[in-house]
Residue, then its C-alpha position, 0 to 999 in steps of 0.5 A: m801777925f798772920l802767916s797762912v798755913f799755905d804760906m808755911f806749907k807750899v807745894g813746889v819743886g826741889p831742891s831748894s825753897s829759897h834757891t829754886i822756888g824763890p827765884m822762880v817766884a821772883a821771876a814770875r813777879f817780875l813778869d807781872h811788873l812788866r805787864a803793868q808797865p806802859f812800855q814794852v821791853a825787848g829783852l831780859r837780864a838777871s843777876l844772882h848775888g850772895s848765897l844764890a850765886f855761890t850755891g846757885v848751880g847746885h840748887a838749880t837756881d839758874r834753871a829756876v830763873i830761866l823757867g820762871l821768866a818763861g812763865f813756869r810756876a813751882d806749884d804746877y810744875d811739869a818736868e817734861k815741859a820744863e826740859a823741852e822749854l829749857a832746850r828751846i831757850a838755849e837754842e833760840h835765846n828768847v822766852r815767851p811768857a804769856g801776856l808779853n811779847t817774845l823777849r830776848f834772853h840768852p842764859k849764857d850772857d843774860l844770867v850772871f852769877d855775881y860772886g862779889p859782896a851780897l846785896p844789902g838786904h839779905a844773903n839771897g838777892m837777885i836783880m831782874r832787869g828789862v832792856d830795850a832794843q839797844g840793850d839799855v836797862i829801862t826797868e829793874v827790880t831787886y828781889y830777896s828770897v828770904g826762905g821757904g819760898f817767900v820773896l820780897t822786893a827791896a822796898e817790901l823788905e825795907s818797909g818790914k812787910h813780912t806777913d799778911d797785912g789784911a784785916p785783923v784776925p781773931y787771934p793775932f798772936k805774935s809770940a808764943d807767950e801771946m799764943l798761950t795767953m789767948a788759948a787760956k782765955s778762949g779755951k781753944s786749942i792752938a789748932a782751933m785758933k789757927r783755923a779761926n784765923e785762916l777762916s777770916r781769909i778763906p772759906g772753910a771748904d777751901l781750907d779743908s781741901g787745901l790741907a788735904r792736898i798738902w798732906d796728899v802731896m807730902n805722903a805721895c812724896i814719901d811713897r815715891g822716895l820709898t820705891t825709887d832707887g838709883t843715884l842723885p843728880g849733881g855730881l856727888n854720886v850720892r846713892r838713894r838709900a830710903k828704898g833699900i832701908y825701907d825694904a829691909l825694915l819690911a822684911e824684918r817685921g815680925m822677927n822676935l829679935t828686932a830691936p826697939h830702936t828700929i822705930n828710929d829707922y822708920m822715922s829716918t827713912y820716911a824723912m830721907a825718902v822726901n829729901e831724896e825726892n827733893a834732891a832729885g828735883g821732885q815735887v815736895v812741900t816746903a815744911p817750912t823749906n825744901g831743905a827741911a821738907g822731910v821732917v814734918p811729913a816723916t813725923i806724921r807718917y810715923w804717927l799714922d803708921h806706928v802709933p795706936g789710935a792715930a787717924a788721918s782725919r786729924v792730920p789737919e790739926f797737926l798741920l795747923t798747929a805746926s804752921a802756927i809754930g812755924g809762923l812764930i819762928k819766921f816772924n821773930a827770927s828766920i827759916s832761912g839757912a842763908e840767914c841763920g844756918c840750918q838751925a833755921e831750917v831743920g831746927s824750925a821743922a823739928a819744932m813744928a813737927a814736935a808741936g803737931l805731934a804733941a797736939v794730936l797726942g792730946g797735949t795741952p797748949e803749954q805742952i805743945e809749946n814745950a815740945s816745940e821749944i825742946a826741939l828747937e833748943h837742941h838744934l841751936g847753932m846748926t850750920c848750913d854747909p851743903v857739900k858742893g852746894l847740893v841739898q844732899v849732904p848733910c841735908i838728907e840724913r839731917n832730916g831723919l835726925g830732925a824727925i827723931k828729935a821732934v818725936s823725942a821732944a813731943s814725948l818728953a813734953l807730954r811727960g810733963d805739965g807744960k811748965h819749963l825753964v826755957s820758953l819757946d820765945v827765948a829759944v827763937e830769940t836765941m836762934r836769931q842771935t846765933g844766926a846773926d853771930m854765925s860766920e857767913k861761910y856756915k850759912e848756905t854758901a858752901l864755903g865752910g864746914l863739910a862743904v870744904n872738908v869733904p871731897n866733892c868732885 
C-alpha cells in the first residue's frame, strides 16, 4: 500500500478539500476525458448529489465545478483571474478550456443540485456530462470526492482503486502493526521508511523541494491568518479571531502573571489562523483535509516556536511521519467527513500531528504509534455538523482543540515505553465502524447537530 506524502498534503484552496478541491479535480479529469474522445461535445452539464448538494453552496462547490470546467486548478489557483472568469461565464454562458472548443455552459441551468438520494458509491457524488448541439448527452462520467481532495470515478471506486498501483515499494505496510514490524526488522524510523517509499517514485531533490514547499505554504497560511482580521464570508458573520488573540498573546509576553495554560492559546491561535484563511477561500494545504487543515501546521509551529531544540530542518521528518499515519487511516477507514463524520477529519489530523511531534521529539516507532492512537481514540464519535454548511462553526475552533489534543497525546506517549492496550489499528477500525453506524445527518449534510440548532440566517 502506498499513498504519497503529496497525496496527504496537497496545496489547494478553501474552504473544503472534498467539496471544493475534489469537484475542481473531477472537472479537470472530465476535461481530460473529453480531450481523449474521437468526437467533440458542444456543451457541458453537471449534477451534484448527496453531501455535495446539501452543503455545496456553503462549500463553494458550484464555483469549484464552474472553474474546474473552465480549466482552473487548485494547486495554482489565481483568485483574481478566477473571479474575472466567473463573471465572464455568467454573462456569456460558455467555458473555454485549453485543448477543447468553446463549450456551452450556463451555470444556472447546467449545474444542478440534486437533493434526492445520494449516489450509491459515496456521499460526495457528481455526474459530469457532455452534450451535442441538440443538448443530447453523448458522454458522461460519475465521480466521487472521497475526502482530502481525492477523486475516483465510479469504476475506480468499484474496483477498489484507492492507492497507488505502481511498482512495489520497499516498505509496503498496510497497517500500524505491519509498520512497527518493518521498523523493528529494518532498524529504520517511520519517517525513514516513508522516505524510502517516496524515493521509489520520485528523485530525492523533488521530494525535498516538495516537502519544503508544503511547509512554506502551511507557514505562510498561519502568518496570513495571524495578521488578517474582519468578517468571514458566507452569511454567518463570523469574526476572525486569530489576529486579536495573537496580538494579545504577544502583548502579554514576559509578564510574571501569565498562566502556564496560555500555551494552549498559542496552539489554538495557530490552528484557527489556518482555518480562518480556509473559510475565506485562501490557499491552504490539505492535512489531510481542508476542514482539518490547521491541526498539523499548528502543531509544527508550536514545536518550532516554543519547544527548546526544535529545528526547521526536521520538519520533513514530521511531515513524512504524519503522512504515514494518515495513509493508514485513509486506507483502512476514511478521512472524509461526509463518510465518517469529523472524527475522520480532525481526528485523523490530530493522530497525524501527534505522530509527527512524537517523532521529532525523539520517540520510538512504538511511542509514535501510541501517540497517534491516543489522539484518534479521543476524537471517536465526533460528528460533522457545519452550521449553514460552512467550514466555520464548529470547524475553526475544533482545529485548535485538535492541535492541543495532538500535543497532549504525543506528550503522554513519550512518558511511556510504547506499550499500551488499544492499538492504532483498533482505533482506526473503531472509527470506521462508528462512521458506518453514524446517522447521515451528522456526516457533513448540515441536517443535524449544531447545523440545525444554531440560528444561521
